[in-house]
N, C-alpha and C positions, 0 to 999 in steps of 0.2 A: 504494500499500500504506498502511496505517497499523497502529498496534498494536490489539490487541484490548482489550475492556474491562478485562480484568486486566494488560495489557501484557506477556503471556508470548508471544504469537504476533502474526505480522503477517497481516493480513486484506485482500482486495483493496477499494478503494473503489468500483470499478464492473468488471463482468464484461465481456469482450471482445464479448459478443453475448448477447441475451435468447434463452431457449429458447423455440420456437415452439410454445407451449402450444395455440394455436388449431389447429394442424394436428395435434396429438395427439389432442385431444378432438372436433375437428370442431364444426360450428355448424350450426343449422337455425333460421330465423325468418322472421318477416313484418314489414315495416315499411311505412310510408305510401307505397304506390306500388312497393315492390319486394320481393322475397324472396330469401333466399340459402340455399344447402346447400353447405356445405364438408365434403367427406367426410373421416373420421379418417384418419391415417397411422400406419404401424407405428413404434413407439416405437424399436427398434433402428435402423431405417433412418433416422430422424431424428438420432440421435445420430452415426451414420457420417456424414451429410450436412453435420452442424454442425461435425464435425471437419475434413472436406474444405474447408468454406467459410473457416474460420479458417486453413487452410494455405493458401488461394488456388487450391485445385483445383477442377475443374468436377465436379458432380454433377447427377443427375435425380431427382425424387421423383415418385412415383405414389401415388394413394390405396389404402388397405387394405380390402380387403372383409372385415369380420369374421365375416360369416355365408355367405361363400363369393360367387364371382363371378368375372367375367372382363372384362379391359380390354384394347383394342387401342390400343398407343401406338406403332404403326409409321408415323407421319407424319401 
């Protein structure tokens, strides 16, 4: 922690973890010899998973299909 620019409040120097923005937005692209497609995830689910991670609890994340869809994660 350090004092803010005007010295009235304490602000953190570093946060305990970076927010996984890549999982929220998703990504799709082609590079030399490979391609990637990371599906976007639900924002609220990622917040809950981040809290569980910081508390040392287990969590599972699955992609969010914004236009509808189904996924089988049964092993």
